[in-house]
N, CA, C and O atoms as a GROMACS GRO file, in nm:
protein
  524
    1UNK      N    1  13.153  14.121  10.930
    1UNK     CA    2  13.085  14.043  10.829
    1UNK      C    3  13.133  13.898  10.839
    1UNK      O    4  13.251  13.871  10.860
    2UNK      N    5  13.040  13.806  10.823
    2UNK     CA    6  13.072  13.665  10.828
    2UNK      C    7  13.082  13.609  10.687
    2UNK      O    8  13.007  13.648  10.598
    3UNK      N    9  13.177  13.516  10.668
    3UNK     CA   10  13.194  13.450  10.540
    3UNK      C   11  13.190  13.299  10.560
    3UNK      O   12  13.262  13.245  10.644
    4UNK      N   13  13.108  13.233  10.484
    4UNK     CA   14  13.107  13.088  10.477
    4UNK      C   15  13.191  13.055  10.354
    4UNK      O   16  13.154  13.092  10.242
    5UNK      N   17  13.303  12.986  10.371
    5UNK     CA   18  13.390  12.953  10.259
    5UNK      C   19  13.377  12.805  10.226
    5UNK      O   20  13.399  12.719  10.311
    6UNK      N   21  13.342  12.777  10.103
    6UNK     CA   22  13.330  12.640  10.054
    6UNK      C   23  13.458  12.603   9.980
    6UNK      O   24  13.507  12.679   9.897
    7UNK      N   25  13.511  12.487  10.012
    7UNK     CA   26  13.630  12.437   9.945
    7UNK      C   27  13.584  12.350   9.830
    7UNK      O   28  13.515  12.250   9.850
    8UNK      N   29  13.621  12.389   9.707
    8UNK     CA   30  13.565  12.327   9.588
    8UNK      C   31  13.672  12.266   9.498
    8UNK      O   32  13.786  12.310   9.495
    9UNK      N   33  13.630  12.164   9.426
    9UNK     CA   34  13.721  12.096   9.333
    9UNK      C   35  13.723  12.169   9.199
    9UNK      O   36  13.830  12.197   9.145
   10UNK      N   37  13.606  12.201   9.143
   10UNK     CA   38  13.596  12.266   9.012
   10UNK      C   39  13.552  12.411   9.033
   10UNK      O   40  13.433  12.442   9.032
   11UNK      N   41  13.650  12.499   9.053
   11UNK     CA   42  13.624  12.638   9.085
   11UNK      C   43  13.536  12.706   8.980
   11UNK      O   44  13.435  12.768   9.015
   12UNK      N   45  13.572  12.696   8.853
   12UNK     CA   46  13.500  12.768   8.748
   12UNK      C   47  13.353  12.726   8.739
   12UNK      O   48  13.265  12.810   8.726
   13UNK      N   49  13.329  12.596   8.746
   13UNK     CA   50  13.190  12.546   8.740
   13UNK      C   51  13.110  12.596   8.859
   13UNK      O   52  12.994  12.636   8.845
   14UNK      N   53  13.172  12.594   8.976
   14UNK     CA   54  13.104  12.640   9.097
   14UNK      C   55  13.080  12.792   9.092
   14UNK      O   56  12.974  12.839   9.132
   15UNK      N   57  13.179  12.866   9.044
   15UNK     CA   58  13.166  13.012   9.030
   15UNK      C   59  13.044  13.045   8.943
   15UNK      O   60  12.963  13.130   8.979
   16UNK      N   61  13.032  12.978   8.830
   16UNK     CA   62  12.921  13.004   8.738
   16UNK      C   63  12.787  12.966   8.803
   16UNK      O   64  12.687  13.034   8.781
   17UNK      N   65  12.785  12.859   8.882
   17UNK     CA   66  12.662  12.820   8.950
   17UNK      C   67  12.614  12.930   9.044
   17UNK      O   68  12.498  12.971   9.037
   18UNK      N   69  12.703  12.978   9.131
   18UNK     CA   70  12.662  13.080   9.230
   18UNK      C   71  12.631  13.214   9.165
   18UNK      O   72  12.540  13.284   9.209
   19UNK      N   73  12.704  13.251   9.061
   19UNK     CA   74  12.680  13.381   8.998
   19UNK      C   75  12.567  13.378   8.896
   19UNK      O   76  12.485  13.470   8.892
   20UNK      N   77  12.561  13.273   8.815
   20UNK     CA   78  12.462  13.268   8.707
   20UNK      C   79  12.333  13.196   8.746
   20UNK      O   80  12.224  13.247   8.720
   21UNK      N   81  12.344  13.080   8.807
   21UNK     CA   82  12.224  13.002   8.840
   21UNK      C   83  12.154  13.054   8.965
   21UNK      O   84  12.033  13.076   8.964
   22UNK      N   85  12.232  13.076   9.072
   22UNK     CA   86  12.172  13.130   9.195
   22UNK      C   87  12.154  13.281   9.186
   22UNK      O   88  12.072  13.338   9.257
   23UNK      N   89  12.231  13.346   9.100
   23UNK     CA   90  12.219  13.490   9.080
   23UNK      C   91  12.276  13.574   9.192
   23UNK      O   92  12.233  13.687   9.212
   24UNK      N   93  12.373  13.519   9.268
   24UNK     CA   94  12.435  13.597   9.376
   24UNK      C   95  12.533  13.697   9.317
   24UNK      O   96  12.604  13.668   9.221
   25UNK      N   97  12.536  13.815   9.377
   25UNK     CA   98  12.625  13.922   9.331
   25UNK      C   99  12.770  13.887   9.365
   25UNK      O  100  12.802  13.854   9.479
   26UNK      N  101  12.857  13.896   9.264
   26UNK     CA  102  12.999  13.869   9.284
   26UNK      C  103  13.063  13.990   9.353
   26UNK      O  104  13.053  14.103   9.304
   27UNK      N  105  13.127  13.966   9.466
   27UNK     CA  106  13.199  14.072   9.537
   27UNK      C  107  13.345  14.072   9.494
   27UNK      O  108  13.406  14.178   9.476
   28UNK      N  109  13.400  13.952   9.477
   28UNK     CA  110  13.541  13.938   9.444
   28UNK      C  111  13.560  13.812   9.361
   28UNK      O  112  13.493  13.711   9.384
   29UNK      N  113  13.650  13.819   9.264
   29UNK     CA  114  13.688  13.701   9.188
   29UNK      C  115  13.620  13.691   9.054
   29UNK      O  116  13.527  13.765   9.022
   30UNK      N  117  13.670  13.594   8.976
   30UNK     CA  118  13.613  13.567   8.845
   30UNK      C  119  13.656  13.428   8.801
   30UNK      O  120  13.742  13.365   8.862
   31UNK      N  121  13.593  13.381   8.694
   31UNK     CA  122  13.628  13.251   8.637
   31UNK      C  123  13.777  13.250   8.607
   31UNK      O  124  13.832  13.349   8.558
   32UNK      N  125  13.841  13.137   8.635
   32UNK     CA  126  13.984  13.122   8.608
   32UNK      C  127  14.072  13.154   8.727
   32UNK      O  128  14.193  13.134   8.721
   33UNK      N  129  14.013  13.203   8.835
   33UNK     CA  130  14.091  13.234   8.954
   33UNK      C  131  14.075  13.121   9.055
   33UNK      O  132  14.024  13.014   9.021
   34UNK      N  133  14.118  13.143   9.180
   34UNK     CA  134  14.110  13.037   9.281
   34UNK      C  135  14.023  13.074   9.400
   34UNK      O  136  13.992  12.988   9.483
   35UNK      N  137  13.982  13.202   9.411
   35UNK     CA  138  13.897  13.245   9.521
   35UNK      C  139  13.794  13.344   9.469
   35UNK      O  140  13.824  13.428   9.383
   36UNK      N  141  13.673  13.334   9.522
   36UNK     CA  142  13.568  13.431   9.490
   36UNK      C  143  13.476  13.442   9.610
   36UNK      O  144  13.466  13.350   9.690
   37UNK      N  145  13.410  13.556   9.620
   37UNK     CA  146  13.308  13.572   9.724
   37UNK      C  147  13.184  13.634   9.662
   37UNK      O  148  13.190  13.710   9.566
   38UNK      N  149  13.070  13.598   9.721
   38UNK     CA  150  12.940  13.639   9.672
   38UNK      C  151  12.860  13.697   9.788
   38UNK      O  152  12.869  13.648   9.901
   39UNK      N  153  12.781  13.799   9.761
   39UNK     CA  154  12.693  13.860   9.861
   39UNK      C  155  12.576  13.766   9.885
   39UNK      O  156  12.505  13.730   9.791
   40UNK      N  157  12.555  13.726  10.010
   40UNK     CA  158  12.444  13.636  10.039
   40UNK      C  159  12.311  13.710  10.061
   40UNK      O  160  12.208  13.648  10.085
   41UNK      N  161  12.315  13.843  10.051
   41UNK     CA  162  12.193  13.922  10.063
   41UNK      C  163  12.154  13.957  10.205
   41UNK      O  164  12.053  14.025  10.227
   42UNK      N  165  12.233  13.912  10.303
   42UNK     CA  166  12.201  13.936  10.444
   42UNK      C  167  12.325  13.975  10.523
   42UNK      O  168  12.351  13.920  10.630
   43UNK      N  169  12.401  14.070  10.469
   43UNK     CA  170  12.521  14.121  10.535
   43UNK      C  171  12.625  14.011  10.562
   43UNK      O  172  12.693  14.013  10.665
   44UNK      N  173  12.636  13.919  10.470
   44UNK     CA  174  12.736  13.813  10.481
   44UNK      C  175  12.778  13.769  10.343
   44UNK      O  176  12.725  13.815  10.242
   45UNK      N  177  12.875  13.680  10.338
   45UNK     CA  178  12.927  13.634  10.211
   45UNK      C  179  12.939  13.482  10.207
   45UNK      O  180  12.954  13.416  10.310
   46UNK      N  181  12.931  13.429  10.086
   46UNK     CA  182  12.966  13.290  10.060
   46UNK      C  183  13.089  13.297   9.972
   46UNK      O  184  13.088  13.359   9.866
   47UNK      N  185  13.196  13.233  10.017
   47UNK     CA  186  13.319  13.230   9.940
   47UNK      C  187  13.342  13.091   9.885
   47UNK      O  188  13.297  12.991   9.942
   48UNK      N  189  13.414  13.084   9.773
   48UNK     CA  190  13.458  12.955   9.720
   48UNK      C  191  13.609  12.964   9.700
   48UNK      O  192  13.662  13.067   9.659
   49UNK      N  193  13.677  12.853   9.730
   49UNK     CA  194  13.822  12.848   9.726
   49UNK      C  195  13.863  12.708   9.680
   49UNK      O  196  13.804  12.609   9.722
   50UNK      N  197  13.962  12.701   9.593
   50UNK     CA  198  14.007  12.571   9.544
   50UNK      C  199  14.052  12.483   9.660
   50UNK      O  200  14.140  12.519   9.738
   51UNK      N  201  13.990  12.367   9.669
   51UNK     CA  202  14.016  12.275   9.778
   51UNK      C  203  14.163  12.232   9.785
   51UNK      O  204  14.218  12.222   9.895
   52UNK      N  205  14.225  12.207   9.671
   52UNK     CA  206  14.365  12.163   9.670
   52UNK      C  207  14.457  12.264   9.736
   52UNK      O  208  14.554  12.226   9.802
   53UNK      N  209  14.428  12.392   9.721
   53UNK     CA  210  14.513  12.496   9.781
   53UNK      C  211  14.499  12.497   9.933
   53UNK      O  212  14.599  12.512  10.004
   54UNK      N  213  14.377  12.481   9.984
   54UNK     CA  214  14.357  12.477  10.128
   54UNK      C  215  14.418  12.349  10.186
   54UNK      O  216  14.476  12.351  10.295
   55UNK      N  217  14.404  12.239  10.114
   55UNK     CA  218  14.457  12.111  10.161
   55UNK      C  219  14.607  12.119  10.182
   55UNK      O  220  14.659  12.062  10.279
   56UNK      N  221  14.679  12.187  10.095
   56UNK     CA  222  14.824  12.198  10.112
   56UNK      C  223  14.859  12.284  10.233
   56UNK      O  224  14.961  12.261  10.297
   57UNK      N  225  14.776  12.381  10.264
   57UNK     CA  226  14.800  12.469  10.379
   57UNK      C  227  14.776  12.395  10.511
   57UNK      O  228  14.852  12.412  10.606
   58UNK      N  229  14.671  12.314  10.518
   58UNK     CA  230  14.637  12.244  10.642
   58UNK      C  231  14.700  12.105  10.651
   58UNK      O  232  14.680  12.034  10.750
   59UNK      N  233  14.774  12.067  10.549
   59UNK     CA  234  14.850  11.944  10.555
   59UNK      C  235  14.776  11.815  10.529
   59UNK      O  236  14.815  11.710  10.580
   60UNK      N  237  14.668  11.820  10.450
   60UNK     CA  238  14.598  11.695  10.421
   60UNK      C  239  14.575  11.675  10.270
   60UNK      O  240  14.475  11.616  10.229
   61UNK      N  241  14.669  11.723  10.190
   61UNK     CA  242  14.657  11.712  10.044
   61UNK      C  243  14.656  11.567   9.996
   61UNK      O  244  14.609  11.539   9.886
   62UNK      N  245  14.708  11.474  10.076
   62UNK     CA  246  14.712  11.334  10.037
   62UNK      C  247  14.581  11.261  10.068
   62UNK      O  248  14.567  11.144  10.032
   63UNK      N  249  14.487  11.328  10.132
   63UNK     CA  250  14.359  11.264  10.168
   63UNK      C  251  14.256  11.288  10.058
   63UNK      O  252  14.258  11.391   9.991
   64UNK      N  253  14.164  11.191  10.038
   64UNK     CA  254  14.062  11.207   9.934
   64UNK      C  255  13.953  11.306   9.977
   64UNK      O  256  13.929  11.328  10.095
   65UNK      N  257  13.888  11.363   9.876
   65UNK     CA  258  13.771  11.447   9.902
   65UNK      C  259  13.652  11.358   9.937
   65UNK      O  260  13.643  11.247   9.886
   66UNK      N  261  13.561  11.406  10.024
   66UNK     CA  262  13.443  11.326  10.057
   66UNK      C  263  13.358  11.301   9.932
   66UNK      O  264  13.345  11.388   9.846
   67UNK      N  265  13.300  11.183   9.925
   67UNK     CA  266  13.215  11.150   9.812
   67UNK      C  267  13.112  11.048   9.860
   67UNK      O  268  13.142  10.963   9.944
   68UNK      N  269  12.991  11.056   9.806
   68UNK     CA  270  12.884  10.962   9.840
   68UNK      C  271  12.861  10.951   9.990
   68UNK      O  272  12.862  10.841  10.046
   69UNK      N  273  12.840  11.065  10.054
   69UNK     CA  274  12.813  11.064  10.196
   69UNK      C  275  12.698  11.160  10.227
   69UNK      O  276  12.660  11.242  10.143
   70UNK      N  277  12.646  11.150  10.345
   70UNK     CA  278  12.539  11.238  10.390
   70UNK      C  279  12.595  11.380  10.405
   70UNK      O  280  12.713  11.398  10.436
   71UNK      N  281  12.510  11.478  10.384
   71UNK     CA  282  12.552  11.618  10.395
   71UNK      C  283  12.599  11.650  10.536
   71UNK      O  284  12.540  11.605  10.634
   72UNK      N  285  12.705  11.729  10.545
   72UNK     CA  286  12.754  11.775  10.674
   72UNK      C  287  12.716  11.921  10.699
   72UNK      O  288  12.718  11.967  10.813
   73UNK      N  289  12.682  11.994  10.593
   73UNK     CA  290  12.640  12.133  10.607
   73UNK      C  291  12.520  12.158  10.517
   73UNK      O  292  12.496  12.085  10.420
   74UNK      N  293  12.446  12.260  10.550
   74UNK     CA  294  12.340  12.309  10.464
   74UNK      C  295  12.355  12.460  10.458
   74UNK      O  296  12.362  12.527  10.561
   75UNK      N  297  12.358  12.513  10.338
   75UNK     CA  298  12.365  12.657  10.318
   75UNK      C  299  12.222  12.706  10.310
   75UNK      O  300  12.147  12.666  10.221
   76UNK      N  301  12.183  12.793  10.402
   76UNK     CA  302  12.046  12.842  10.408
   76UNK      C  303  12.044  12.985  10.354
   76UNK      O  304  12.111  13.073  10.405
   77UNK      N  305  11.965  13.005  10.250
   77UNK     CA  306  11.951  13.138  10.189
   77UNK      C  307  11.806  13.181  10.202
   77UNK      O  308  11.715  13.118  10.148
   78UNK      N  309  11.785  13.290  10.275
   78UNK     CA  310  11.650  13.342  10.290
   78UNK      C  311  11.617  13.428  10.170
   78UNK      O  312  11.695  13.515  10.131
   79UNK      N  313  11.503  13.404  10.111
   79UNK     CA  314  11.456  13.477   9.993
   79UNK      C  315  11.318  13.533  10.021
   79UNK      O  316  11.250  13.489  10.114
   80UNK      N  317  11.275  13.628   9.940
   80UNK     CA  318  11.142  13.686   9.958
   80UNK      C  319  11.033  13.584   9.927
   80UNK      O  320  10.933  13.574   9.998
   81UNK      N  321  11.052  13.508   9.818
   81UNK     CA  322  10.952  13.410   9.778
   81UNK      C  323  11.022  13.285   9.725
   81UNK      O  324  11.086  13.289   9.620
   82UNK      N  325  11.009  13.175   9.797
   82UNK     CA  326  11.066  13.048   9.754
   82UNK      C  327  11.010  13.010   9.617
   82UNK      O  328  11.085  12.966   9.529
   83UNK      N  329  10.881  13.028   9.598
   83UNK     CA  330  10.818  12.988   9.472
   83UNK      C  331  10.870  13.067   9.353
   83UNK      O  332  10.894  13.011   9.246
   84UNK      N  333  10.888  13.198   9.371
   84UNK     CA  334  10.942  13.280   9.262
   84UNK      C  335  11.085  13.239   9.228
   84UNK      O  336  11.119  13.225   9.111
   85UNK      N  337  11.169  13.220   9.330
   85UNK     CA  338  11.308  13.180   9.307
   85UNK      C  339  11.314  13.042   9.242
   85UNK      O  340  11.395  13.019   9.153
   86UNK      N  341  11.228  12.952   9.286
   86UNK     CA  342  11.220  12.818   9.229
   86UNK      C  343  11.191  12.826   9.079
   86UNK      O  344  11.257  12.761   8.998
   87UNK      N  345  11.092  12.906   9.042
   87UNK     CA  346  11.053  12.922   8.901
   87UNK      C  347  11.167  12.981   8.819
   87UNK      O  348  11.198  12.932   8.711
   88UNK      N  349  11.229  13.087   8.870
   88UNK     CA  350  11.340  13.153   8.800
   88UNK      C  351  11.457  13.056   8.780
   88UNK      O  352  11.513  13.047   8.671
   89UNK      N  353  11.492  12.985   8.885
   89UNK     CA  354  11.608  12.895   8.877
   89UNK      C  355  11.580  12.773   8.790
   89UNK      O  356  11.669  12.725   8.721
   90UNK      N  357  11.457  12.723   8.794
   90UNK     CA  358  11.421  12.610   8.706
   90UNK      C  359  11.441  12.650   8.560
   90UNK      O  360  11.489  12.570   8.479
   91UNK      N  361  11.404  12.774   8.526
   91UNK     CA  362  11.422  12.823   8.389
   91UNK      C  363  11.570  12.834   8.352
   91UNK      O  364  11.605  12.827   8.234
   92UNK      N  365  11.655  12.850   8.451
   92UNK     CA  366  11.800  12.857   8.428
   92UNK      C  367  11.864  12.719   8.426
   92UNK      O  368  11.985  12.706   8.408
   93UNK      N  369  11.783  12.616   8.444
   93UNK     CA  370  11.833  12.480   8.438
   93UNK      C  371  11.878  12.421   8.570
   93UNK      O  372  11.945  12.317   8.572
   94UNK      N  373  11.843  12.485   8.682
   94UNK     CA  374  11.880  12.431   8.813
   94UNK      C  375  11.792  12.310   8.844
   94UNK      O  376  11.670  12.314   8.827
   95UNK      N  377  11.856  12.201   8.889
   95UNK     CA  378  11.784  12.081   8.930
   95UNK      C  379  11.761  12.086   9.080
   95UNK      O  380  11.855  12.105   9.157
   96UNK      N  381  11.637  12.070   9.120
   96UNK     CA  382  11.601  12.073   9.261
   96UNK      C  383  11.582  11.932   9.314
   96UNK      O  384  11.544  11.841   9.240
   97UNK      N  385  11.607  11.914   9.442
   97UNK     CA  386  11.587  11.786   9.510
   97UNK      C  387  11.439  11.763   9.533
   97UNK      O  388  11.390  11.651   9.523
   98UNK      N  389  11.367  11.872   9.565
   98UNK     CA  390  11.225  11.863   9.591
   98UNK      C  391  11.157  11.988   9.536
   98UNK      O  392  11.223  12.075   9.480
   99UNK      N  393  11.028  11.995   9.552
   99UNK     CA  394  10.951  12.113   9.513
   99UNK      C  395  10.925  12.195   9.639
   99UNK      O  396  10.933  12.142   9.750
  100UNK      N  397  10.892  12.324   9.624
  100UNK     CA  398  10.864  12.406   9.741
  100UNK      C  399  10.756  12.342   9.828
  100UNK      O  400  10.655  12.292   9.780
  101UNK      N  401  10.781  12.346   9.960
  101UNK     CA  402  10.689  12.284  10.054
  101UNK      C  403  10.682  12.369  10.182
  101UNK      O  404  10.782  12.427  10.224
  102UNK      N  405  10.565  12.374  10.240
  102UNK     CA  406  10.548  12.443  10.369
  102UNK      C  407  10.596  12.352  10.481
  102UNK      O  408  10.558  12.235  10.489
  103UNK      N  409  10.679  12.406  10.566
  103UNK     CA  410  10.724  12.336  10.687
  103UNK      C  411  10.663  12.413  10.803
  103UNK      O  412  10.728  12.498  10.864
  104UNK      N  413  10.537  12.382  10.833
  104UNK     CA  414  10.461  12.458  10.932
  104UNK      C  415  10.532  12.464  11.067
  104UNK      O  416  10.531  12.568  11.132
  105UNK      N  417  10.593  12.355  11.109
  105UNK     CA  418  10.661  12.353  11.239
  105UNK      C  419  10.780  12.448  11.242
  105UNK      O  420  10.818  12.496  11.348
  106UNK      N  421  10.838  12.476  11.125
  106UNK     CA  422  10.952  12.569  11.116
  106UNK      C  423  10.904  12.712  11.091
  106UNK      O  424  10.980  12.807  11.110
  107UNK      N  425  10.778  12.726  11.048
  107UNK     CA  426  10.727  12.858  11.009
  107UNK      C  427  10.786  12.905  10.878
  107UNK      O  428  10.794  13.025  10.852
  108UNK      N  429  10.828  12.809  10.795
  108UNK     CA  430  10.899  12.842  10.672
  108UNK      C  431  10.842  12.765  10.553
  108UNK      O  432  10.783  12.658  10.568
  109UNK      N  433  10.861  12.822  10.436
  109UNK     CA  434  10.841  12.751  10.310
  109UNK      C  435  10.981  12.726  10.256
  109UNK      O  436  11.063  12.818  10.253
  110UNK      N  437  11.011  12.604  10.212
  110UNK     CA  438  11.147  12.569  10.174
  110UNK      C  439  11.151  12.491  10.043
  110UNK      O  440  11.051  12.432  10.000
  111UNK      N  441  11.267  12.491   9.982
  111UNK     CA  442  11.298  12.405   9.868
  111UNK      C  443  11.449  12.378   9.875
  111UNK      O  444  11.525  12.460   9.926
  112UNK      N  445  11.490  12.262   9.824
  112UNK     CA  446  11.630  12.221   9.836
  112UNK      C  447  11.693  12.188   9.701
  112UNK      O  448  11.626  12.138   9.610
  113UNK      N  449  11.820  12.217   9.691
  113UNK     CA  450  11.899  12.188   9.573
  113UNK      C  451  12.043  12.167   9.615
  113UNK      O  452  12.078  12.186   9.732
  114UNK      N  453  12.127  12.126   9.522
  114UNK     CA  454  12.270  12.112   9.550
  114UNK      C  455  12.348  12.194   9.449
  114UNK      O  456  12.308  12.208   9.334
  115UNK      N  457  12.462  12.247   9.496
  115UNK     CA  458  12.549  12.318   9.403
  115UNK      C  459  12.630  12.217   9.323
  115UNK      O  460  12.611  12.096   9.338
  116UNK      N  461  12.720  12.264   9.240
  116UNK     CA  462  12.797  12.177   9.153
  116UNK      C  463  12.896  12.088   9.228
  116UNK      O  464  12.949  11.994   9.171
  117UNK      N  465  12.920  12.118   9.356
  117UNK     CA  466  13.010  12.038   9.438
  117UNK      C  467  12.934  11.945   9.531
  117UNK      O  468  12.996  11.874   9.611
  118UNK      N  469  12.800  11.944   9.522
  118UNK     CA  470  12.719  11.856   9.605
  118UNK      C  471  12.680  11.915   9.739
  118UNK      O  472  12.624  11.844   9.823
  119UNK      N  473  12.707  12.044   9.762
  119UNK     CA  474  12.668  12.109   9.888
  119UNK      C  475  12.517  12.136   9.888
  119UNK      O  476  12.462  12.187   9.791
  120UNK      N  477  12.452  12.100   9.997
  120UNK     CA  478  12.308  12.118  10.010
  120UNK      C  479  12.274  12.265  10.034
  120UNK      O  480  12.334  12.331  10.118
  121UNK      N  481  12.178  12.315   9.957
  121UNK     CA  482  12.132  12.453   9.970
  121UNK      C  483  11.982  12.451   9.997
  121UNK      O  484  11.907  12.381   9.929
  122UNK      N  485  11.940  12.528  10.096
  122UNK     CA  486  11.798  12.543  10.124
  122UNK      C  487  11.760  12.688  10.098
  122UNK      O  488  11.822  12.780  10.154
  123UNK      N  489  11.660  12.710  10.014
  123UNK     CA  490  11.600  12.841   9.998
  123UNK      C  491  11.478  12.843  10.089
  123UNK      O  492  11.398  12.750  10.089
  124UNK      N  493  11.464  12.950  10.167
  124UNK     CA  494  11.351  12.955  10.258
  124UNK      C  495  11.290  13.095  10.261
  124UNK      O  496  11.357  13.195  10.235
  125UNK      N  497  11.163  13.098  10.292
  125UNK     CA  498  11.094  13.225  10.316
  125UNK      C  499  10.991  13.199  10.427
  125UNK      O  500  10.947  13.086  10.448
  126UNK      N  501  10.956  13.305  10.494
  126UNK     CA  502  10.862  13.294  10.604
  126UNK      C  503  10.724  13.256  10.551
  126UNK      O  504  10.680  13.306  10.447
  127UNK      N  505  10.658  13.166  10.623
  127UNK     CA  506  10.522  13.130  10.584
  127UNK      C  507  10.430  13.249  10.606
  127UNK      O  508  10.432  13.312  10.711
  128UNK      N  509  10.352  13.279  10.506
  128UNK     CA  510  10.260  13.392  10.516
  128UNK      C  511  10.140  13.359  10.602
  128UNK      O  512  10.093  13.443  10.679
  129UNK      N  513  10.090  13.237  10.590
  129UNK     CA  514   9.974  13.194  10.667
  129UNK      C  515  10.015  13.088  10.766
  129UNK      O  516   9.997  12.968  10.741
  130UNK      N  517  10.070  13.129  10.878
  130UNK     CA  518  10.110  13.034  10.981
  130UNK      C  519   9.987  12.980  11.050
  130UNK      O  520   9.896  13.055  11.085
  131UNK      N  521   9.984  12.848  11.069
  131UNK     CA  522   9.869  12.790  11.136
  131UNK      C  523   9.900  12.759  11.279
  131UNK      O  524   9.814  12.709  11.352
   0.00000   0.00000   0.00000
């Protein structure tokens, strides 16, 4: 199983985003802890870990966290229907960067948002009517 681990500043806020707003199933962890993992729905996990703890392990605790820069990663989550997920998440108060759009060259319908730490997330589903 593969795990994408995000290093986060505000663990509790990020935990609530992935569990409550995105609706990912919690595999491990809870609010108030330092590590959690979520089922990504495709035999993999997304983990979150307090950035300060990892920084002390890798020896860069004195360096600042990135801010106001272009995205270096995009978390891609395949869903059955981008439009349905968009509607559900909007009702939960999720702010999206754009509205669902067909990307014919990709064969996908996509929509984009950011988590509480500024990580770019793309929800995608296969285009039903490929041209």
